[in-house]
C-alpha positions as CSV (number, residue, x, y, z in Angstrom):
1,M,110.7,101.9,83.1
2,M,109.6,101.5,86.9
3,L,109.9,105.1,88.8
4,S,111.7,105.3,92.1
5,S,112.2,107.9,94.3
6,A,115.5,108.4,93.1
7,T,114.3,108.6,89.3
8,L,111.6,111.4,90.2
9,T,114.4,113.2,92.2
10,Q,116.6,113.2,89.0
11,I,113.4,114.2,86.8
12,N,112.9,116.9,89.2
13,I,116.4,118.2,88.7
14,F,115.9,117.9,85.1
15,V,112.9,120.2,84.7
16,K,114.8,123.1,87.2
17,I,117.9,122.8,85.2
18,A,115.8,123.6,82.0
19,E,113.4,126.1,83.7
20,S,116.4,128.0,85.2
21,G,118.8,127.9,82.4
22,S,122.0,126.7,84.2
23,L,123.3,123.9,86.7
24,S,124.1,126.2,89.3
25,A,120.8,128.3,89.1
26,A,119.2,125.0,89.3
27,A,121.6,124.0,92.5
28,K,120.7,127.0,94.6
29,E,117.1,126.6,94.4
30,L,117.3,123.1,95.4
31,H,120.1,124.0,97.8
32,L,122.2,121.0,96.4
33,T,126.1,121.5,94.9
34,P,126.4,122.1,91.2
35,S,128.5,118.9,91.0
36,A,125.5,116.8,92.3
37,I,122.8,118.5,90.1
38,S,125.6,117.5,87.1
39,K,125.8,113.9,88.4
40,N,122.2,113.8,88.9
41,L,121.5,114.9,85.1
42,S,123.9,112.4,83.9
43,Q,122.5,109.6,85.6
44,L,119.2,110.3,84.4
45,E,120.4,110.9,80.7
46,E,122.2,107.1,81.1
47,R,119.2,105.5,82.6
48,L,117.2,106.7,79.5
49,G,120.0,106.3,76.8
50,V,119.2,109.5,75.2
51,L,120.8,113.7,75.3
52,L,118.7,116.0,76.7
53,I,120.8,118.7,77.0
54,K,123.5,120.2,75.2
55,R,126.4,121.2,77.9
56,T,128.4,124.0,76.9
57,T,131.0,126.3,79.0
58,R,128.8,129.0,78.3
59,S,125.5,127.6,78.1
60,L,122.8,124.7,78.2
61,V,120.1,124.1,75.3
62,L,117.6,121.5,75.6
63,T,117.9,118.3,72.9
64,D,114.1,117.8,70.9
65,I,114.2,114.8,72.9
66,G,115.2,116.7,76.1
67,K,111.9,118.8,74.9
68,A,109.8,116.4,74.5
69,F,110.5,115.0,77.5
70,L,110.4,118.5,79.7
71,E,106.8,117.9,78.5
72,K,106.1,114.7,80.0
73,S,107.8,115.9,83.3
74,H,106.0,118.6,83.9
75,A,102.7,116.5,84.0
76,L,104.6,113.7,85.6
77,I,105.8,115.9,88.6
78,I,101.8,117.0,89.0
79,D,100.4,114.1,88.9
80,A,102.9,112.9,91.7
81,E,101.9,116.0,93.6
82,D,98.2,115.3,93.1
83,T,98.5,112.1,94.0
84,M,100.6,113.1,97.7
85,N,98.0,115.9,98.2
86,A,95.1,113.7,98.0
87,I,97.1,111.3,100.7
88,R,97.5,114.6,102.6
89,Q,94.1,114.7,102.9
90,F,93.0,111.7,103.7
91,S,95.5,111.6,106.7
92,L,94.2,114.9,108.1
93,P,90.4,114.9,109.5
94,T,87.5,115.4,108.0
95,G,84.0,114.3,107.9
96,L,81.4,114.1,110.5
97,L,82.4,113.9,114.3
98,R,79.6,112.6,116.5
99,I,80.1,113.5,120.4
100,S,78.2,112.9,123.3
101,C,78.8,114.8,126.5
102,P,77.2,115.1,130.0
103,V,74.3,118.6,129.8
104,S,76.1,120.0,132.4
105,F,79.6,120.5,130.6
106,G,78.1,120.3,127.6
107,C,76.3,123.3,128.1
108,S,79.3,125.2,129.9
109,H,82.4,124.3,127.7
110,I,82.0,122.1,124.8
111,V,81.2,124.5,122.2
112,P,84.7,127.2,122.7
113,L,86.3,123.7,122.6
114,I,84.8,122.6,119.0
115,N,84.9,126.3,118.0
116,S,88.8,126.5,118.1
117,Y,89.4,123.0,117.0
118,R,87.0,123.7,113.7
119,K,89.3,127.2,113.0
120,K,92.2,124.4,112.8
121,Y,89.9,121.7,111.0
122,T,87.6,123.6,108.6
123,D,86.8,120.5,107.1
124,V,85.2,118.9,110.1
125,Q,81.5,119.0,111.3
126,C,79.8,117.8,114.8
127,D,76.9,116.4,115.6
128,I,77.0,117.0,119.6
129,F,74.8,115.2,121.9
130,L,74.2,116.3,125.6
131,D,73.3,112.7,127.8
132,D,74.1,111.7,131.2
133,H,73.6,108.5,130.7
134,C,76.7,106.0,130.0
135,I,77.1,105.7,125.7
136,N,77.2,102.5,124.5
137,L,80.0,102.8,121.8
138,N,79.4,99.1,120.4
139,E,75.9,99.8,119.5
140,E,75.5,104.1,119.4
141,D,76.8,105.7,116.8
142,I,78.9,108.4,118.8
143,D,82.5,108.7,117.7
144,I,83.7,110.0,121.3
145,A,82.2,110.0,124.6
146,F,82.8,112.7,127.2
147,R,82.0,111.3,130.8
148,I,83.1,112.6,134.1
149,T,83.5,110.1,136.7
150,S,85.6,108.9,139.5
151,K,85.4,105.3,137.4
152,S,88.5,104.2,135.9
153,D,88.1,100.8,134.7
154,W,85.9,101.6,131.3
155,A,84.8,98.8,128.8
156,Y,86.0,101.5,126.1
157,A,89.7,102.7,125.3
158,A,89.2,106.5,127.5
159,R,91.8,109.0,128.1
160,K,92.0,111.3,130.7
161,I,91.1,115.2,129.5
162,A,91.3,117.0,133.3
163,D,90.9,116.9,136.7
164,I,87.3,117.8,138.2
165,N,87.6,119.5,141.3
166,W,84.1,120.0,143.4
167,I,84.0,123.1,145.9
168,Y,81.5,124.0,148.4
169,C,79.7,127.4,148.1
170,A,76.5,129.4,148.9
171,S,75.6,133.3,147.8
172,P,77.2,135.7,150.6
173,E,73.6,137.3,151.4
174,Y,73.0,133.6,152.2
175,I,75.9,133.4,154.8
176,A,75.2,136.6,156.3
177,Q,71.6,135.7,156.8
178,Q,73.2,132.8,159.2
179,N,73.2,133.4,162.9
180,T,75.7,130.9,163.5
181,N,79.6,130.6,162.0
182,L,80.5,128.3,159.8
183,N,84.3,127.0,161.2
184,D,83.8,123.4,160.8
185,P,82.1,120.9,158.3
186,K,80.3,120.1,161.8
187,D,78.2,123.2,161.6
188,L,76.5,122.6,158.7
189,N,73.4,121.1,160.5
190,Q,72.7,124.8,160.9
191,Y,73.0,125.1,157.5
192,D,70.1,124.4,154.4
193,C,72.1,122.2,151.7
194,L,71.2,121.7,148.2
195,I,72.3,118.6,147.5
196,N,73.3,116.4,144.1
197,P,73.0,112.7,145.3
198,S,75.9,111.3,143.6
199,M,78.0,114.1,145.6
200,L,77.2,111.8,148.9
201,I,79.4,109.2,150.4
202,E,77.7,107.1,153.4
203,G,74.6,109.9,153.4
204,G,76.4,112.7,153.6
205,W,79.6,115.1,152.6
206,S,83.0,114.4,152.7
207,F,85.6,116.7,153.5
208,K,89.5,116.7,153.5
209,K,91.8,118.3,155.4
210,N,95.1,117.3,155.6
211,E,95.3,113.9,156.7
212,E,91.6,114.2,158.0
213,H,88.7,112.9,155.9
214,Q,85.4,113.3,157.5
215,I,82.2,112.4,156.4
216,I,79.3,114.9,157.7
217,N,75.8,114.5,157.6
218,I,73.7,117.3,156.3
219,K,70.0,119.0,156.1
220,S,68.5,118.8,152.3
221,K,66.5,121.7,151.2
222,I,66.9,120.8,147.4
223,A,68.0,117.8,145.9
224,S,68.4,117.6,142.2
225,N,70.8,115.6,139.7
226,S,71.6,119.4,138.1
227,S,74.8,121.2,138.8
228,I,73.1,123.9,136.9
229,L,70.2,123.8,138.6
230,L,71.6,123.6,142.3
231,K,73.9,126.4,141.1
232,E,71.2,128.8,140.2
233,A,69.3,127.9,143.6
234,A,72.8,129.2,145.5
235,I,72.8,131.9,143.7
236,D,69.3,132.6,144.3
237,H,70.2,132.6,148.5
238,Q,68.7,129.0,148.9
239,G,71.7,127.5,150.7
240,I,75.2,125.9,150.8
241,A,75.8,123.4,147.0
242,C,78.5,121.4,146.1
243,L,79.6,122.2,142.1
244,P,82.5,121.7,140.1
245,T,84.1,124.2,139.8
246,Y,83.9,124.1,135.8
247,I,80.2,125.6,136.7
248,A,80.7,127.7,139.3
249,Y,84.3,129.4,138.7
250,S,82.7,132.3,137.4
251,D,80.1,133.0,139.7
252,I,83.4,132.6,142.4
253,C,85.0,135.1,140.6
254,S,82.5,137.7,140.3
255,H,81.5,137.1,143.7
256,N,77.8,135.7,143.0
257,L,79.1,132.6,145.2
258,E,81.9,132.6,147.8
259,L,84.0,129.6,149.1
260,V,82.3,127.3,152.5
261,L,85.2,126.4,154.5
262,P,87.8,127.1,151.9
263,E,90.8,125.2,154.0
264,Y,89.2,122.3,153.5
265,K,88.7,120.0,150.3
266,C,85.6,117.9,148.8
267,G,86.6,114.6,149.7
268,K,84.9,112.9,146.3
269,T,86.7,113.9,143.5
270,H,86.4,113.2,139.2
271,T,88.3,113.0,136.2
272,L,87.2,114.4,132.6
273,Y,87.7,111.0,130.1
274,A,87.2,111.3,126.8
275,M,86.1,107.2,125.2
276,Y,86.3,106.0,122.0
277,Y,85.9,102.7,120.5
278,P,89.7,101.4,120.3
279,S,89.7,100.8,116.7
280,K,88.8,103.9,115.5
281,F,91.8,105.9,117.3
282,N,93.6,105.7,113.9
283,N,90.9,107.5,112.3
284,P,92.6,110.6,112.2
285,L,89.1,112.7,112.8
286,I,89.0,110.8,116.3
287,R,92.6,111.1,116.7
288,T,93.1,115.0,116.4
289,F,90.2,116.0,118.3
290,I,91.2,114.0,121.7
291,D,94.7,115.1,121.3
292,F,93.3,119.1,120.5
293,A,91.0,118.6,123.7
294,C,93.8,117.8,126.1
295,K,96.2,120.9,124.7
296,H,92.5,123.1,125.2
297,F,91.9,122.1,128.6
298,G,95.4,121.5,129.8
299,D,96.9,120.3,132.7
300,T,94.9,122.5,134.7
301,P,91.7,123.5,132.9
302,Y,91.0,127.2,132.9
303,W,88.4,126.8,135.2
304,D,90.6,126.4,137.8
305,Q,93.2,128.5,136.5
306,S,91.3,131.7,137.1
307,I,90.1,130.6,140.4
308,I,94.0,129.8,141.4
309,D,94.7,133.5,139.4
310,K,92.3,135.2,142.3
311,K,93.9,133.8,145.3
312,I,90.5,132.1,145.9
313,V,91.7,128.7,146.4
314,D,94.5,126.3,145.3
315,F,93.9,123.1,144.0
């Protein structure tokens, strides 16, 4: 006999009747009407060509065939449940997830993300590779590559995770030591600047205010491709730095750093993307992690929200 979903339902109903001892009790447990229970039992007996239960107005009694079939039915239901659980487990994320991430972002924010994800999906292990270079997903054994960039024309599939905002900031002590007021970007030629070369446009820093956009040549005191290093130099009163908020936010909120020219926004913007090889997205491990990352960081990431909440700046 071929087992259809309808037949499995009828077998399950038969088991509930036998275990509960009445049609009404089985109906209550399965959220069906007694007439539906009776009809399904009759259809099962007709399909098998045997009488499974002797029914009277006062009692239900299993026939010898019914007792034998009940034993087989228990095994059948357990096997069906085991099969369904195996399929569910296959659809849930499990195994090793290999992630590539920029050094500065990885040191600051990837651990809390993975910790939260693994609390939900405990059968996942993570290998994390911190690397500021672009990963070739065709050649490298990487599942997801986080990248912060102004580009959008990737050769791979890429999903936006969050906007990355940049701010100009310095220690309060450094600003207090200067003899000139800093009211306009043009005044920066009187200050020491801590430069990340990737943030330069035509050799200068860019500023936006309303519709005005200007590029200001600056005097470099320290140059580095590491925003973490530049942040430490700014805290050490070495000058003004252009930093991503995901690195600077805690020191801004604790007043180790303060915004410089807060009415101006940085003219260069970036986006945090999760890149993956397109054919791998059906892998629940990759799909659920990217979905989780989007929800974890949200429309306004917590590093920006903390600055907004303190009314320091509104992005």
